[in-house]
C-alpha positions as CSV (number, residue, x, y, z in Angstrom):
1,M,0.0,0.0,0.0
2,T,1.3,3.4,-0.9
3,S,1.6,5.9,1.9
4,S,-0.3,9.2,1.7
5,S,2.9,11.2,1.7
6,D,4.2,9.2,-1.2
7,S,1.0,9.6,-3.2
8,S,0.8,13.3,-2.5
9,A,4.4,14.0,-3.8
10,P,3.5,13.6,-7.5
11,D,0.4,15.7,-7.1
12,K,2.4,18.5,-5.5
13,H,4.9,18.4,-8.3
14,T,2.1,18.5,-10.9
15,F,0.5,21.5,-9.2
16,L,3.9,23.4,-9.0
17,S,4.3,22.9,-12.7
18,S,0.7,23.7,-13.6
19,T,-0.6,26.7,-15.6
20,P,-2.8,28.2,-12.8
21,F,0.2,28.1,-10.4
22,A,2.5,29.7,-12.9
23,V,0.0,32.4,-13.9
24,A,-1.0,33.2,-10.3
25,G,2.6,33.4,-9.2
26,Y,3.4,35.7,-12.1
27,M,0.5,38.0,-11.4
28,L,1.3,38.2,-7.7
29,C,5.0,38.9,-8.3
30,S,4.2,41.4,-11.0
31,A,1.9,43.5,-8.9
32,T,4.0,43.4,-5.7
33,L,7.3,44.0,-7.6
34,L,5.9,47.3,-9.0
35,I,5.1,48.5,-5.4
36,S,8.5,47.3,-4.2
37,N,10.4,49.0,-7.0
38,K,8.5,52.3,-6.4
39,Y,9.5,52.2,-2.7
40,A,13.1,51.2,-3.5
41,V,13.6,54.1,-5.9
42,Y,12.0,56.4,-3.4
43,K,14.5,55.3,-0.8
44,V,17.5,55.1,-3.1
45,A,17.5,57.4,-6.1
46,A,19.5,54.9,-8.2
47,P,17.2,53.1,-10.6
48,S,20.0,51.6,-12.7
49,F,21.6,50.1,-9.6
50,I,18.3,48.7,-8.4
51,L,17.7,47.1,-11.8
52,F,21.3,45.7,-11.8
53,S,20.8,44.4,-8.3
54,Q,17.6,42.6,-9.3
55,L,19.2,40.9,-12.3
56,M,22.6,40.0,-10.8
57,G,21.0,39.3,-7.4
58,T,18.6,36.8,-9.0
59,A,21.4,35.1,-10.8
60,L,23.5,34.8,-7.6
61,V,20.6,33.5,-5.6
62,V,19.9,30.8,-8.2
63,R,23.6,29.8,-8.2
64,L,23.8,29.7,-4.4
65,F,20.7,27.5,-4.0
66,A,21.9,25.3,-6.8
67,S,25.3,24.9,-5.1
68,L,23.5,23.9,-1.9
69,G,21.6,21.2,-3.8
70,K,18.2,22.9,-3.2
71,I,17.4,23.5,-6.9
72,Q,18.7,22.3,-10.2
73,C,20.3,24.9,-12.5
74,D,22.2,24.5,-15.8
75,P,25.9,25.4,-15.6
76,L,27.2,28.4,-17.6
77,E,28.0,27.1,-21.1
78,K,29.2,29.0,-24.2
79,E,26.6,27.5,-26.5
80,K,23.7,28.3,-24.3
81,S,25.0,31.7,-23.5
82,L,25.1,32.6,-27.2
83,K,21.5,31.5,-27.6
84,F,20.4,33.5,-24.5
85,L,22.4,36.6,-25.4
86,P,19.6,37.9,-27.7
87,V,17.2,37.4,-24.8
88,A,19.3,39.7,-22.6
89,L,19.7,42.3,-25.4
90,I,16.0,42.3,-26.2
91,F,15.1,42.6,-22.5
92,L,17.3,45.7,-22.1
93,A,16.1,47.2,-25.4
94,T,12.5,46.7,-24.2
95,I,13.2,48.5,-20.9
96,F,15.0,51.4,-22.7
97,S,12.4,51.9,-25.3
98,N,9.7,51.6,-22.6
99,M,11.3,54.4,-20.6
100,K,11.7,56.6,-23.7
101,S,8.1,56.0,-24.8
102,L,6.8,57.1,-21.4
103,Q,8.7,60.4,-21.9
104,Y,6.3,61.2,-24.7
105,A,3.2,59.3,-23.9
106,N,1.4,59.1,-20.6
107,V,0.8,55.8,-18.9
108,E,-2.8,55.5,-20.0
109,T,-1.9,56.1,-23.6
110,F,1.0,53.7,-23.4
111,M,-1.5,51.1,-22.0
112,V,-3.5,51.3,-25.3
113,F,-0.4,50.4,-27.3
114,R,0.3,47.6,-24.9
115,F,-3.2,46.1,-25.1
116,S,-3.1,46.0,-28.9
117,T,0.0,43.7,-28.9
118,P,-1.8,40.4,-28.4
119,L,-3.4,41.0,-31.8
120,V,0.0,41.1,-33.5
121,V,1.5,38.4,-31.3
122,S,-1.4,36.0,-32.3
123,I,-0.5,36.4,-35.9
124,A,3.2,36.0,-35.2
125,D,2.3,32.8,-33.2
126,Y,0.7,31.5,-36.4
127,L,3.5,32.5,-38.7
128,F,6.5,31.5,-36.6
129,L,5.5,29.2,-33.7
130,G,3.1,26.7,-35.3
131,R,-0.1,27.9,-33.6
132,R,-3.5,28.1,-35.2
133,L,-5.1,31.5,-35.5
134,P,-7.4,32.4,-32.6
135,S,-11.0,31.3,-32.8
136,P,-13.7,34.0,-33.5
137,R,-14.4,34.1,-29.8
138,S,-10.8,34.7,-28.9
139,W,-10.4,37.4,-31.6
140,A,-13.5,39.1,-30.1
141,C,-11.8,38.9,-26.6
142,L,-8.6,40.4,-27.9
143,F,-10.4,43.3,-29.5
144,A,-12.5,43.7,-26.3
145,L,-9.3,44.1,-24.3
146,L,-8.2,46.8,-26.6
147,V,-11.6,48.6,-26.5
148,G,-11.6,48.4,-22.7
149,A,-8.1,49.9,-22.6
150,V,-9.1,52.8,-25.0
151,G,-12.2,53.4,-22.9
152,Y,-10.1,53.7,-19.7
153,A,-7.4,55.8,-21.3
154,T,-9.7,58.4,-22.9
155,T,-11.9,58.7,-19.8
156,D,-9.4,58.9,-17.0
157,S,-6.5,60.8,-18.6
158,S,-5.7,63.0,-21.5
159,F,-5.0,60.8,-24.4
160,H,-1.9,62.1,-26.2
161,V,1.3,61.1,-27.9
162,K,4.0,63.7,-28.7
163,G,6.5,61.3,-30.3
164,Y,5.4,58.2,-32.1
165,T,8.9,57.0,-32.9
166,F,9.8,55.5,-29.6
167,C,6.4,54.1,-29.2
168,A,6.7,52.3,-32.5
169,I,10.2,51.1,-31.6
170,W,9.0,49.8,-28.3
171,Y,6.1,48.1,-30.0
172,V,8.3,46.2,-32.4
173,I,10.8,45.2,-29.7
174,F,8.1,44.1,-27.3
175,C,6.4,41.8,-29.9
176,L,9.8,40.4,-30.8
177,D,10.4,39.8,-27.1
178,Q,7.2,37.8,-26.7
179,I,7.9,35.6,-29.8
180,Y,11.7,35.1,-29.4
181,L,11.5,34.2,-25.7
182,K,8.8,31.6,-26.5
183,H,11.0,30.3,-29.3
184,I,13.9,29.9,-26.7
185,T,11.7,27.9,-24.3
186,N,10.7,25.6,-27.2
187,T,14.2,25.1,-28.7
188,V,16.9,25.5,-26.1
189,K,17.0,22.4,-23.9
190,M,17.5,23.3,-20.3
191,D,17.7,21.0,-17.2
192,S,15.2,23.1,-15.3
193,N,13.3,26.4,-15.4
194,W,15.9,27.8,-13.0
195,G,18.5,27.5,-15.8
196,R,16.5,30.0,-17.9
197,V,16.2,32.3,-14.9
198,F,20.0,32.2,-14.3
199,Y,21.0,32.7,-18.0
200,S,18.6,35.5,-18.7
201,N,19.3,37.5,-15.6
202,F,23.1,37.0,-15.5
203,L,23.6,38.0,-19.1
204,A,21.2,41.0,-18.9
205,S,22.9,42.3,-15.8
206,L,26.4,42.7,-17.2
207,P,25.9,45.8,-19.4
208,L,24.1,47.6,-16.6
209,V,27.3,47.8,-14.5
210,F,28.4,50.6,-16.7
211,T,25.2,52.6,-16.4
212,F,25.3,53.3,-12.7
213,V,29.1,53.3,-12.2
214,N,29.4,56.3,-14.6
215,D,26.5,58.1,-13.0
216,P,27.7,60.5,-10.2
217,G,24.1,61.0,-8.9
218,E,23.6,57.3,-8.4
219,I,27.0,56.8,-6.8
220,E,26.2,59.6,-4.3
221,A,22.8,58.0,-3.6
222,L,24.5,54.7,-2.9
223,K,27.0,56.3,-0.5
224,A,24.1,57.8,1.5
225,M,22.0,54.6,1.5
226,S,20.5,53.8,4.9
227,F,19.8,50.3,6.3
228,S,16.1,50.7,5.6
229,A,16.9,51.6,2.0
230,G,19.2,48.6,1.7
231,M,16.3,46.4,2.9
232,A,14.0,47.9,0.3
233,V,16.5,47.0,-2.4
234,F,16.9,43.5,-0.9
235,L,13.1,43.0,-1.0
236,S,13.0,44.1,-4.7
237,V,15.7,41.5,-5.4
238,A,13.7,38.8,-3.6
239,L,10.6,39.6,-5.6
240,G,12.6,39.8,-8.8
241,V,13.7,36.2,-8.2
242,G,10.1,35.1,-8.0
243,M,9.0,37.3,-10.9
244,S,11.7,35.8,-13.2
245,Y,10.9,32.2,-12.2
246,F,7.2,32.5,-12.7
247,A,7.6,34.5,-16.0
248,W,9.7,31.7,-17.5
249,L,7.5,29.0,-16.2
250,A,4.4,30.7,-17.6
251,R,6.1,31.2,-20.9
252,S,6.9,27.5,-21.1
253,L,3.2,26.6,-20.5
254,L,1.4,29.2,-22.5
255,S,1.5,30.4,-26.1
256,A,3.2,33.7,-26.8
257,A,-0.2,35.4,-27.3
258,S,-1.6,33.9,-24.1
259,F,1.4,35.1,-22.1
260,T,0.9,38.6,-23.6
261,V,-2.7,38.6,-22.5
262,V,-1.7,37.5,-19.0
263,G,0.8,40.4,-19.0
264,N,-2.0,42.8,-19.9
265,V,-4.1,41.5,-17.1
266,C,-1.2,42.2,-14.7
267,K,-1.2,45.8,-16.0
268,V,-4.9,46.1,-15.2
269,L,-4.3,44.8,-11.7
270,T,-1.4,47.2,-11.3
271,I,-3.6,50.1,-12.3
272,A,-6.2,49.0,-9.8
273,I,-3.6,48.9,-7.1
274,N,-2.4,52.4,-8.1
275,V,-6.0,53.6,-7.8
276,M,-6.4,52.1,-4.3
277,L,-3.0,53.1,-2.9
278,W,-2.1,56.4,-4.5
279,D,-3.9,59.6,-5.2
280,K,-5.0,58.7,-8.7
281,H,-8.8,58.2,-8.6
282,A,-10.5,56.6,-11.6
283,S,-14.1,57.3,-12.5
284,A,-16.8,54.7,-12.2
285,F,-16.7,54.4,-16.0
286,G,-12.9,53.9,-15.9
287,I,-13.3,51.1,-13.3
288,G,-15.9,49.6,-15.5
289,C,-13.5,49.5,-18.4
290,L,-10.9,47.8,-16.3
291,M,-13.4,45.1,-15.3
292,F,-14.4,44.8,-18.9
293,C,-10.8,44.0,-19.7
294,L,-10.6,41.4,-17.0
295,T,-13.8,39.7,-18.3
296,A,-12.5,39.7,-21.9
297,A,-9.2,38.1,-20.7
298,Y,-11.1,35.4,-18.7
299,F,-13.1,34.3,-21.8
300,Y,-10.0,34.3,-24.1
301,Q,-9.0,30.8,-25.3
302,Q,-5.5,29.8,-26.2
303,A,-5.2,28.7,-29.9
304,P,-4.0,25.1,-30.3
305,M,-1.0,24.0,-32.3
306,R,-1.7,23.4,-35.9
307,S,-0.8,19.7,-35.4
308,D,-3.5,19.5,-32.8
309,A,-6.5,21.0,-34.7
310,K,-7.9,21.0,-38.2
311,D,-8.9,24.7,-38.3
312,S,-9.2,27.7,-36.0
313,D,-13.0,27.8,-35.9
314,D,-13.7,24.2,-35.0
315,G,-16.3,25.1,-32.3
316,G,-13.6,25.5,-29.6
317,Q,-13.5,21.8,-28.9
318,S,-9.7,21.6,-29.1
319,M,-9.2,25.1,-27.6
320,K,-7.3,25.4,-24.3
321,S,-8.5,28.0,-21.9
322,L,-6.0,30.5,-20.6
323,L,-6.6,29.2,-17.1
324,P,-7.7,25.5,-17.5
325,K,-10.4,24.5,-15.1
């Protein structure tokens, strides 16, 4: 007879590698990391150093626990490093273009650009990653997400863009990021998800050394850093570890388009947190638009692989829900 502890072990492992666990963890870390980063930058006016600390700190934590035998992590190899190098470069390019875009477009306007990306990524999924096109129901949900974002943006803030160039650059890089990182999870054989976390964070952290080292303002801020400020940075590093792990886990379980939808849901939740915690108060119509976005995301269905379905409008029988029940 099998003991209850023996029988529960496989069930626990299955749950920890399931889509609901990955998506829930990613959403939780995404929302809390935003708050943590805001507090860390408030305490230490050195954003480049904080980003470097998150990336390099995550890589070091993974290697430490791997050396202690607590987790499994791929060793640093030249062949894998070359394949993950574009991941690091795309990540840094996305952050840079995001920051530049926000100089010209307010957050709500930028949100509209972000919420249109699943439409493009769905087509890229079909062209490059072997997915079927979304079903009519899923196309409707994707357009509903965009409509909800436009409704929120135009109601609760002035909708304006002074410079389209950086927004367009960010748009292309972001869509490339969603597709290429999914390609990496499909094609680069790793011993565990922690290996992806280590490679992506370690390689992306290296160029950032030169950003804060050559910034006198950040150096002065680091010299004046208090203990509480150091703990704020430490907390952001800890949340960064979880964020990176759940992001790679979710990418491995979802299509690129589905992961993009999940990211947009995280943005909706982030806006909701901002409304509750800070002095930005959305109107009732604005809150309704956010709820409309969440409803649309709930009814979105992930498109199957072309090898698993005959056509994209087969009545949804072969469709996989974003959060399987």
